[in-house]
py3Dmol code that shows the C-alpha trace and the ligand (Angstrom):
import py3Dmol

protein = """\
ATOM      1  CA  MET A   1     -98.560   5.408  -1.166  1.00  0.00           C
ATOM      2  CA  ASN A   2     -98.521   8.882   0.231  1.00  0.00           C
ATOM      3  CA  VAL A   3     -98.557  10.099   3.800  1.00  0.00           C
ATOM      4  CA  SER A   4     -99.521  13.536   4.948  1.00  0.00           C
ATOM      5  CA  ALA A   5     -98.427  15.169   8.162  1.00  0.00           C
ATOM      6  CA  ASP A   6    -100.863  14.549  11.035  1.00  0.00           C
ATOM      7  CA  LEU A   7    -101.743  17.099  13.656  1.00  0.00           C
ATOM      8  CA  ASP A   8    -101.448  15.649  17.162  1.00  0.00           C
ATOM      9  CA  SER A   9    -104.641  16.652  18.988  1.00  0.00           C
ATOM     10  CA  ASP A  10    -102.909  16.719  22.430  1.00  0.00           C
ATOM     11  CA  THR A  11     -99.802  18.719  21.599  1.00  0.00           C
ATOM     12  CA  GLY A  12    -100.890  20.530  18.461  1.00  0.00           C
ATOM     13  CA  GLU A  13     -97.585  19.469  16.911  1.00  0.00           C
ATOM     14  CA  VAL A  14     -97.173  18.127  13.423  1.00  0.00           C
ATOM     15  CA  SER A  15     -96.158  14.447  13.522  1.00  0.00           C
ATOM     16  CA  ASP A  16     -93.092  13.878  11.390  1.00  0.00           C
ATOM     17  CA  THR A  17     -92.948  10.084  11.336  1.00  0.00           C
ATOM     18  CA  VAL A  18     -93.972   7.974   8.388  1.00  0.00           C
ATOM     19  CA  SER A  19     -94.929   4.975  10.533  1.00  0.00           C
ATOM     20  CA  ASP A  20     -97.714   2.664   9.363  1.00  0.00           C
ATOM     21  CA  SER A  21     -97.144   3.937   5.856  1.00  0.00           C
ATOM     22  CA  GLY A  22     -95.829   0.672   4.454  1.00  0.00           C
ATOM     23  CA  LEU A  23     -92.821   2.664   3.274  1.00  0.00           C
ATOM     24  CA  ILE A  24     -89.778   0.564   2.359  1.00  0.00           C
ATOM     25  CA  VAL A  25     -86.386   2.221   2.602  1.00  0.00           C
ATOM     26  CA  ALA A  26     -83.563   0.132   1.087  1.00  0.00           C
ATOM     27  CA  VAL A  27     -80.031   0.792   2.343  1.00  0.00           C
ATOM     28  CA  ASP A  28     -77.214  -1.037   0.565  1.00  0.00           C
ATOM     29  CA  GLY A  29     -73.450  -0.698   0.527  1.00  0.00           C
ATOM     30  CA  PRO A  30     -70.209  -2.355   1.602  1.00  0.00           C
ATOM     31  CA  SER A  31     -69.250  -3.231   5.170  1.00  0.00           C
ATOM     32  CA  GLY A  32     -67.925  -0.350   7.223  1.00  0.00           C
ATOM     33  CA  ALA A  33     -69.882   2.302   5.351  1.00  0.00           C
ATOM     34  CA  GLY A  34     -72.068   2.789   8.428  1.00  0.00           C
ATOM     35  CA  LYS A  35     -75.238   1.099   7.140  1.00  0.00           C
ATOM     36  CA  SER A  36     -76.364  -0.395  10.451  1.00  0.00           C
ATOM     37  CA  SER A  37     -76.059   2.710  12.609  1.00  0.00           C
ATOM     38  CA  ALA A  38     -77.550   4.916   9.907  1.00  0.00           C
ATOM     39  CA  SER A  39     -80.414   2.513   9.132  1.00  0.00           C
ATOM     40  CA  ARG A  40     -81.299   2.051  12.799  1.00  0.00           C
ATOM     41  CA  GLY A  41     -81.157   5.792  13.421  1.00  0.00           C
ATOM     42  CA  ALA A  42     -83.305   6.571  10.390  1.00  0.00           C
ATOM     43  CA  ALA A  43     -85.828   3.834  11.242  1.00  0.00           C
ATOM     44  CA  THR A  44     -86.120   5.151  14.800  1.00  0.00           C
ATOM     45  CA  GLU A  45     -86.663   8.705  13.638  1.00  0.00           C
ATOM     46  CA  LEU A  46     -89.172   7.704  10.975  1.00  0.00           C
ATOM     47  CA  GLY A  47     -91.094   5.323  13.237  1.00  0.00           C
ATOM     48  CA  LEU A  48     -90.318   2.350  10.968  1.00  0.00           C
ATOM     49  CA  ARG A  49     -89.173  -1.220  11.651  1.00  0.00           C
ATOM     50  CA  TYR A  50     -85.586  -2.259  10.860  1.00  0.00           C
ATOM     51  CA  LEU A  51     -84.186  -5.337   9.124  1.00  0.00           C
ATOM     52  CA  ASP A  52     -80.492  -6.270   9.096  1.00  0.00           C
ATOM     53  CA  THR A  53     -80.360  -8.883   6.320  1.00  0.00           C
ATOM     54  CA  GLY A  54     -76.645  -9.504   6.930  1.00  0.00           C
ATOM     55  CA  SER A  55     -77.540 -10.819  10.374  1.00  0.00           C
ATOM     56  CA  MET A  56     -79.543 -13.615   8.725  1.00  0.00           C
ATOM     57  CA  TYR A  57     -76.554 -14.754   6.639  1.00  0.00           C
ATOM     58  CA  ARG A  58     -74.491 -14.551   9.828  1.00  0.00           C
ATOM     59  CA  ALA A  59     -77.067 -16.594  11.754  1.00  0.00           C
ATOM     60  CA  LEU A  60     -77.021 -19.407   9.215  1.00  0.00           C
ATOM     61  CA  THR A  61     -73.196 -19.304   9.193  1.00  0.00           C
ATOM     62  CA  TRP A  62     -73.064 -19.538  12.998  1.00  0.00           C
ATOM     63  CA  TRP A  63     -75.416 -22.540  12.916  1.00  0.00           C
ATOM     64  CA  LEU A  64     -73.310 -24.303  10.246  1.00  0.00           C
ATOM     65  CA  LEU A  65     -70.046 -23.680  12.142  1.00  0.00           C
ATOM     66  CA  ASP A  66     -71.671 -24.876  15.356  1.00  0.00           C
ATOM     67  CA  ARG A  67     -72.398 -28.182  13.589  1.00  0.00           C
ATOM     68  CA  GLY A  68     -68.868 -28.436  12.245  1.00  0.00           C
ATOM     69  CA  VAL A  69     -69.966 -28.027   8.618  1.00  0.00           C
ATOM     70  CA  ASP A  70     -67.211 -27.090   6.167  1.00  0.00           C
ATOM     71  CA  VAL A  71     -68.586 -23.800   4.807  1.00  0.00           C
ATOM     72  CA  SER A  72     -66.481 -24.099   1.656  1.00  0.00           C
ATOM     73  CA  ASP A  73     -68.625 -27.136   0.694  1.00  0.00           C
ATOM     74  CA  ALA A  74     -71.331 -25.240  -1.217  1.00  0.00           C
ATOM     75  CA  GLY A  75     -73.391 -28.386  -1.874  1.00  0.00           C
ATOM     76  CA  THR A  76     -73.750 -29.213   1.807  1.00  0.00           C
ATOM     77  CA  VAL A  77     -74.295 -25.581   2.792  1.00  0.00           C
ATOM     78  CA  GLY A  78     -77.053 -25.235   0.183  1.00  0.00           C
ATOM     79  CA  ALA A  79     -78.728 -28.483   1.239  1.00  0.00           C
ATOM     80  CA  LEU A  80     -78.817 -27.327   4.879  1.00  0.00           C
ATOM     81  CA  ALA A  81     -79.891 -23.721   4.211  1.00  0.00           C
ATOM     82  CA  ALA A  82     -83.522 -24.215   5.227  1.00  0.00           C
ATOM     83  CA  GLU A  83     -82.820 -26.440   8.267  1.00  0.00           C
ATOM     84  CA  PRO A  84     -82.473 -23.897  11.075  1.00  0.00           C
ATOM     85  CA  ARG A  85     -85.337 -21.618  12.078  1.00  0.00           C
ATOM     86  CA  ILE A  86     -83.910 -18.106  11.812  1.00  0.00           C
ATOM     87  CA  GLU A  87     -85.876 -15.289  13.440  1.00  0.00           C
ATOM     88  CA  VAL A  88     -85.019 -11.608  13.688  1.00  0.00           C
ATOM     89  CA  GLY A  89     -86.398  -8.801  15.836  1.00  0.00           C
ATOM     90  CA  THR A  90     -87.141  -5.622  13.888  1.00  0.00           C
ATOM     91  CA  ASP A  91     -87.147  -2.999  16.661  1.00  0.00           C
ATOM     92  CA  PRO A  92     -84.449  -0.549  15.470  1.00  0.00           C
ATOM     93  CA  GLN A  93     -83.503   0.190  19.089  1.00  0.00           C
ATOM     94  CA  ALA A  94     -82.910  -3.456  20.001  1.00  0.00           C
ATOM     95  CA  PRO A  95     -82.615  -5.825  17.040  1.00  0.00           C
ATOM     96  CA  TRP A  96     -82.023  -9.486  17.901  1.00  0.00           C
ATOM     97  CA  VAL A  97     -81.384 -12.737  16.064  1.00  0.00           C
ATOM     98  CA  ARG A  98     -82.412 -16.247  17.119  1.00  0.00           C
ATOM     99  CA  VAL A  99     -81.674 -19.645  15.670  1.00  0.00           C
ATOM    100  CA  ASP A 100     -84.031 -22.435  16.707  1.00  0.00           C
ATOM    101  CA  GLY A 101     -85.059 -20.298  19.657  1.00  0.00           C
ATOM    102  CA  THR A 102     -81.518 -19.499  20.902  1.00  0.00           C
ATOM    103  CA  ASP A 103     -80.495 -15.848  21.032  1.00  0.00           C
ATOM    104  CA  ILE A 104     -77.285 -15.423  19.017  1.00  0.00           C
ATOM    105  CA  THR A 105     -77.352 -11.632  18.612  1.00  0.00           C
ATOM    106  CA  SER A 106     -73.798 -11.199  19.942  1.00  0.00           C
ATOM    107  CA  VAL A 107     -72.054 -14.359  18.772  1.00  0.00           C
ATOM    108  CA  ILE A 108     -72.827 -13.709  15.105  1.00  0.00           C
ATOM    109  CA  ARG A 109     -70.383 -10.766  15.294  1.00  0.00           C
ATOM    110  CA  THR A 110     -67.358 -12.893  16.207  1.00  0.00           C
ATOM    111  CA  ARG A 111     -64.353 -13.066  13.918  1.00  0.00           C
ATOM    112  CA  GLU A 112     -65.020 -16.743  13.207  1.00  0.00           C
ATOM    113  CA  VAL A 113     -68.453 -15.964  11.773  1.00  0.00           C
ATOM    114  CA  THR A 114     -67.241 -12.838   9.961  1.00  0.00           C
ATOM    115  CA  ASP A 115     -64.471 -14.822   8.260  1.00  0.00           C
ATOM    116  CA  ALA A 116     -66.858 -17.583   7.123  1.00  0.00           C
ATOM    117  CA  VAL A 117     -70.034 -15.696   6.187  1.00  0.00           C
ATOM    118  CA  SER A 118     -69.092 -14.651   2.633  1.00  0.00           C
ATOM    119  CA  ALA A 119     -68.664 -18.304   1.595  1.00  0.00           C
ATOM    120  CA  VAL A 120     -72.168 -19.050   2.891  1.00  0.00           C
ATOM    121  CA  ALA A 121     -73.791 -15.925   1.404  1.00  0.00           C
ATOM    122  CA  VAL A 122     -72.561 -16.763  -2.093  1.00  0.00           C
ATOM    123  CA  VAL A 123     -74.448 -20.098  -2.253  1.00  0.00           C
ATOM    124  CA  PRO A 124     -77.551 -19.710  -4.502  1.00  0.00           C
ATOM    125  CA  ARG A 125     -79.837 -21.934  -2.358  1.00  0.00           C
ATOM    126  CA  VAL A 126     -78.878 -19.931   0.704  1.00  0.00           C
ATOM    127  CA  ARG A 127     -79.759 -16.688  -1.038  1.00  0.00           C
ATOM    128  CA  ALA A 128     -83.047 -18.000  -2.439  1.00  0.00           C
ATOM    129  CA  HIS A 129     -84.125 -19.187   1.017  1.00  0.00           C
ATOM    130  CA  LEU A 130     -83.115 -16.094   2.975  1.00  0.00           C
ATOM    131  CA  ILE A 131     -84.339 -13.627   0.351  1.00  0.00           C
ATOM    132  CA  ALA A 132     -87.805 -15.232   0.453  1.00  0.00           C
ATOM    133  CA  GLN A 133     -87.813 -14.861   4.239  1.00  0.00           C
ATOM    134  CA  GLN A 134     -86.610 -11.248   3.993  1.00  0.00           C
ATOM    135  CA  ARG A 135     -89.408 -10.406   1.549  1.00  0.00           C
ATOM    136  CA  ASP A 136     -91.977 -11.843   3.989  1.00  0.00           C
ATOM    137  CA  ILE A 137     -90.586  -9.792   6.867  1.00  0.00           C
ATOM    138  CA  ILE A 138     -90.622  -6.627   4.748  1.00  0.00           C
ATOM    139  CA  ALA A 139     -94.164  -7.297   3.500  1.00  0.00           C
ATOM    140  CA  GLN A 140     -95.492  -7.769   7.039  1.00  0.00           C
ATOM    141  CA  ALA A 141     -93.653  -4.860   8.647  1.00  0.00           C
ATOM    142  CA  GLY A 142     -95.983  -1.987   7.770  1.00  0.00           C
ATOM    143  CA  GLY A 143     -92.975   0.206   6.955  1.00  0.00           C
ATOM    144  CA  ILE A 144     -89.317  -0.713   7.299  1.00  0.00           C
ATOM    145  CA  VAL A 145     -85.720   0.297   6.701  1.00  0.00           C
ATOM    146  CA  ALA A 146     -83.970  -2.809   5.305  1.00  0.00           C
ATOM    147  CA  GLU A 147     -80.199  -2.905   4.980  1.00  0.00           C
ATOM    148  CA  GLY A 148     -77.907  -5.265   3.118  1.00  0.00           C
ATOM    149  CA  ARG A 149     -76.138  -5.652  -0.202  1.00  0.00           C
ATOM    150  CA  ASP A 150     -78.987  -6.417  -2.598  1.00  0.00           C
ATOM    151  CA  ILE A 151     -82.104  -4.842  -1.087  1.00  0.00           C
ATOM    152  CA  GLY A 152     -82.614  -2.203  -3.770  1.00  0.00           C
ATOM    153  CA  THR A 153     -81.642  -4.549  -6.607  1.00  0.00           C
ATOM    154  CA  VAL A 154     -83.085  -7.976  -5.660  1.00  0.00           C
ATOM    155  CA  VAL A 155     -84.929  -8.197  -2.322  1.00  0.00           C
ATOM    156  CA  ALA A 156     -87.132  -5.109  -2.724  1.00  0.00           C
ATOM    157  CA  PRO A 157     -86.510  -3.605  -6.167  1.00  0.00           C
ATOM    158  CA  ASP A 158     -89.806  -1.672  -5.889  1.00  0.00           C
ATOM    159  CA  ALA A 159     -88.716   0.136  -2.703  1.00  0.00           C
ATOM    160  CA  PRO A 160     -89.507   3.799  -3.358  1.00  0.00           C
ATOM    161  CA  VAL A 161     -86.559   5.088  -1.323  1.00  0.00           C
ATOM    162  CA  LYS A 162     -83.144   3.555  -2.029  1.00  0.00           C
ATOM    163  CA  VAL A 163     -79.813   4.593  -0.620  1.00  0.00           C
ATOM    164  CA  TYR A 164     -76.370   3.286  -1.528  1.00  0.00           C
ATOM    165  CA  LEU A 165     -74.037   4.145   1.327  1.00  0.00           C
ATOM    166  CA  THR A 166     -70.303   4.130   0.648  1.00  0.00           C
ATOM    167  CA  ALA A 167     -67.117   5.424   2.242  1.00  0.00           C
ATOM    168  CA  ALA A 168     -63.466   5.443   1.220  1.00  0.00           C
ATOM    169  CA  GLY A 169     -61.754   2.085   1.822  1.00  0.00           C
ATOM    170  CA  ALA A 170     -59.309   3.462   4.394  1.00  0.00           C
ATOM    171  CA  GLU A 171     -62.096   5.168   6.339  1.00  0.00           C
ATOM    172  CA  ARG A 172     -64.233   2.001   6.372  1.00  0.00           C
ATOM    173  CA  ALA A 173     -61.244  -0.019   7.631  1.00  0.00           C
ATOM    174  CA  SER A 174     -60.438   2.454  10.374  1.00  0.00           C
ATOM    175  CA  ARG A 175     -64.076   2.437  11.586  1.00  0.00           C
ATOM    176  CA  ARG A 176     -64.092  -1.373  11.615  1.00  0.00           C
ATOM    177  CA  ALA A 177     -60.703  -1.422  13.385  1.00  0.00           C
ATOM    178  CA  VAL A 178     -62.132   0.653  16.241  1.00  0.00           C
ATOM    179  CA  GLU A 179     -65.034  -1.817  16.589  1.00  0.00           C
ATOM    180  CA  SER A 180     -62.846  -4.930  16.449  1.00  0.00           C
ATOM    181  CA  SER A 181     -59.781  -3.520  18.296  1.00  0.00           C
ATOM    182  CA  ARG A 182     -57.479  -4.747  15.514  1.00  0.00           C
ATOM    183  CA  SER A 183     -55.076  -2.618  13.482  1.00  0.00           C
ATOM    184  CA  PRO A 184     -56.459  -0.647  10.519  1.00  0.00           C
ATOM    185  CA  ALA A 185     -53.924  -2.398   8.246  1.00  0.00           C
ATOM    186  CA  ALA A 186     -55.037  -5.922   9.227  1.00  0.00           C
ATOM    187  CA  THR A 187     -58.670  -4.846   9.048  1.00  0.00           C
ATOM    188  CA  ARG A 188     -58.100  -3.440   5.556  1.00  0.00           C
ATOM    189  CA  ILE A 189     -56.733  -6.765   4.286  1.00  0.00           C
ATOM    190  CA  ASP A 190     -59.808  -8.609   5.599  1.00  0.00           C
ATOM    191  CA  GLN A 191     -62.085  -5.933   4.237  1.00  0.00           C
ATOM    192  CA  ASP A 192     -60.623  -6.154   0.727  1.00  0.00           C
ATOM    193  CA  ARG A 193     -61.010  -9.938   0.798  1.00  0.00           C
ATOM    194  CA  ARG A 194     -64.649  -9.686   1.924  1.00  0.00           C
ATOM    195  CA  ASP A 195     -65.405  -6.974  -0.651  1.00  0.00           C
ATOM    196  CA  ARG A 196     -64.121  -9.299  -3.375  1.00  0.00           C
ATOM    197  CA  LEU A 197     -66.127 -12.278  -2.127  1.00  0.00           C
ATOM    198  CA  ASP A 198     -69.304 -10.225  -1.601  1.00  0.00           C
ATOM    199  CA  SER A 199     -69.086  -8.284  -4.864  1.00  0.00           C
ATOM    200  CA  ALA A 200     -71.262 -10.650  -6.940  1.00  0.00           C
ATOM    201  CA  GLN A 201     -74.087 -10.308  -4.408  1.00  0.00           C
ATOM    202  CA  SER A 202     -73.712  -6.547  -3.971  1.00  0.00           C
ATOM    203  CA  GLY A 203     -75.044  -3.833  -6.183  1.00  0.00           C
ATOM    204  CA  LYS A 204     -76.153  -0.252  -6.440  1.00  0.00           C
ATOM    205  CA  ALA A 205     -79.616   0.085  -7.939  1.00  0.00           C
ATOM    206  CA  ASP A 206     -79.823   2.540 -10.821  1.00  0.00           C
ATOM    207  CA  ASP A 207     -82.392   4.577  -8.898  1.00  0.00           C
ATOM    208  CA  ALA A 208     -80.501   4.582  -5.562  1.00  0.00           C
ATOM    209  CA  VAL A 209     -79.221   7.826  -4.094  1.00  0.00           C
ATOM    210  CA  GLU A 210     -75.516   7.430  -3.360  1.00  0.00           C
ATOM    211  CA  ILE A 211     -74.285   8.851  -0.057  1.00  0.00           C
ATOM    212  CA  ASP A 212     -70.534   8.944   0.523  1.00  0.00           C
ATOM    213  CA  SER A 213     -70.162   8.929   4.296  1.00  0.00           C
ATOM    214  CA  THR A 214     -66.355   9.379   4.311  1.00  0.00           C
ATOM    215  CA  SER A 215     -66.493  12.858   5.773  1.00  0.00           C
ATOM    216  CA  LEU A 216     -70.038  12.889   7.123  1.00  0.00           C
ATOM    217  CA  SER A 217     -71.096  12.413  10.728  1.00  0.00           C
ATOM    218  CA  LEU A 218     -73.589   9.678  11.576  1.00  0.00           C
ATOM    219  CA  ASP A 219     -76.213  12.366  12.230  1.00  0.00           C
ATOM    220  CA  GLN A 220     -75.676  13.825   8.776  1.00  0.00           C
ATOM    221  CA  VAL A 221     -76.149  10.416   7.132  1.00  0.00           C
ATOM    222  CA  ILE A 222     -79.290   9.720   9.171  1.00  0.00           C
ATOM    223  CA  ASP A 223     -80.625  13.153   8.347  1.00  0.00           C
ATOM    224  CA  THR A 224     -80.129  12.581   4.609  1.00  0.00           C
ATOM    225  CA  ILE A 225     -81.989   9.240   4.681  1.00  0.00           C
ATOM    226  CA  VAL A 226     -84.790  10.690   6.812  1.00  0.00           C
ATOM    227  CA  ARG A 227     -85.134  13.661   4.452  1.00  0.00           C
ATOM    228  CA  LEU A 228     -85.384  11.359   1.405  1.00  0.00           C
ATOM    229  CA  ALA A 229     -88.070   9.264   3.122  1.00  0.00           C
ATOM    230  CA  ARG A 230     -90.061  12.306   4.195  1.00  0.00           C
ATOM    231  CA  GLU A 231     -89.794  13.914   0.780  1.00  0.00           C
ATOM    232  CA  TYR A 232     -91.201  10.754  -0.764  1.00  0.00           C
ATOM    233  CA  SER A 233     -93.962  10.520   1.838  1.00  0.00           C
ATOM    234  CA  GLY A 234     -94.944  14.175   1.781  1.00  0.00           C
ATOM    235  CA  VAL A 235     -94.103  14.692   5.460  1.00  0.00           C
ATOM    236  CA  PRO A 236     -92.410  17.989   6.390  1.00  0.00           C
ATOM    237  CA  HIS A 237     -88.771  17.535   7.348  1.00  0.00           C
ATOM    238  CA  GLN A 238     -87.305  19.194  10.431  1.00  0.00           C
ATOM    239  CA  ARG A 239     -83.566  19.050  10.628  1.00  0.00           C
ATOM    240  CA  HIS A 240     -82.307  17.390  13.831  1.00  0.00           C
ATOM    241  CA  GLN A 241     -79.067  18.867  15.114  1.00  0.00           C
ATOM    242  CA  SER A 242     -78.236  16.098  17.565  1.00  0.00           C
ATOM    243  CA  ARG A 243     -79.573  12.769  18.732  1.00  0.00           C
TER     244      ARG A 243
END
"""
ligand_1 = """\
20
DC
O -73.340 -6.652 6.545
P -72.718 -7.886 7.195
O -71.231 -7.800 7.314
O -73.364 -8.253 8.484
O -73.040 -9.054 6.163
C -72.645 -10.362 6.417
C -72.414 -11.092 5.112
O -73.622 -11.321 4.425
C -71.460 -10.427 4.125
O -70.606 -11.427 3.621
C -72.352 -9.917 3.035
C -73.528 -10.855 3.092
N -74.794 -10.225 2.753
C -75.341 -10.521 1.535
O -74.735 -11.255 0.745
N -76.543 -9.985 1.209
C -77.195 -9.177 2.065
N -78.380 -8.674 1.733
C -76.625 -8.875 3.325
C -75.407 -9.414 3.626
"""
view = py3Dmol.view(width=600, height=400)
view.addModel(protein, "pdb")
view.setStyle({"model": 0}, {"cartoon": {"style": "trace"}})
view.addModel(ligand_1, "xyz")
view.setStyle({"model": 1}, {"stick": {}})
view.zoomTo()
view.show()
């Protein structure tokens, strides 16, 4: 797959998106590294769709909690994994999540879901079911930035552009603390627990480009991902100073 820059007949400008290219950009890394904002920003700039795979694990977790299922019971969780119909919207400007037709975009971010989701995500039948669905979404997207923990290693190992986004533990916790209005210390304890529980499902692909976002602005991270995608696609890259 290769994309050349198109000349817009109305404006005479060179188009710098890689939309409709079928390009898959995999963005993996731990929570708090800035994956979502960076992936959405890069997808918007590149004219690609966007998939937040974590939101699908969160959606299933919300549905299980709503039914009073004990999420530490892996057998029951696995047996129920395919029950709810989970749908996601892939517009990077306005992603949404629905379960059985109900919009749960906001409620999947609550502390209750965040505390329970790692136990659900570790269950093999859950992963097999959601990974199959994620592969379908990616295959049908016509070009997508997909973020998660195992995109470059398991979900889309053939993705030609792979990024592993990290940040120092303290920096990740302080970013999350701002979002959740809890103290950085309390957030750090939760973060370390989640990192431990998620570690078996998380990995950096050998061919991923590692970006340490500790002292980078969001724009700088987006710009790096966009540059990698354009380099791969053969589209000229213009540096964006602000968004
Ligand atoms: O990125 P997040 O916090 O929304 O992810 C929610 C949970 O899902 C977290 O426990 C990690 C897990 N996850 C996963 O196991 N594999 C993915 N591809 C994405 C998320």
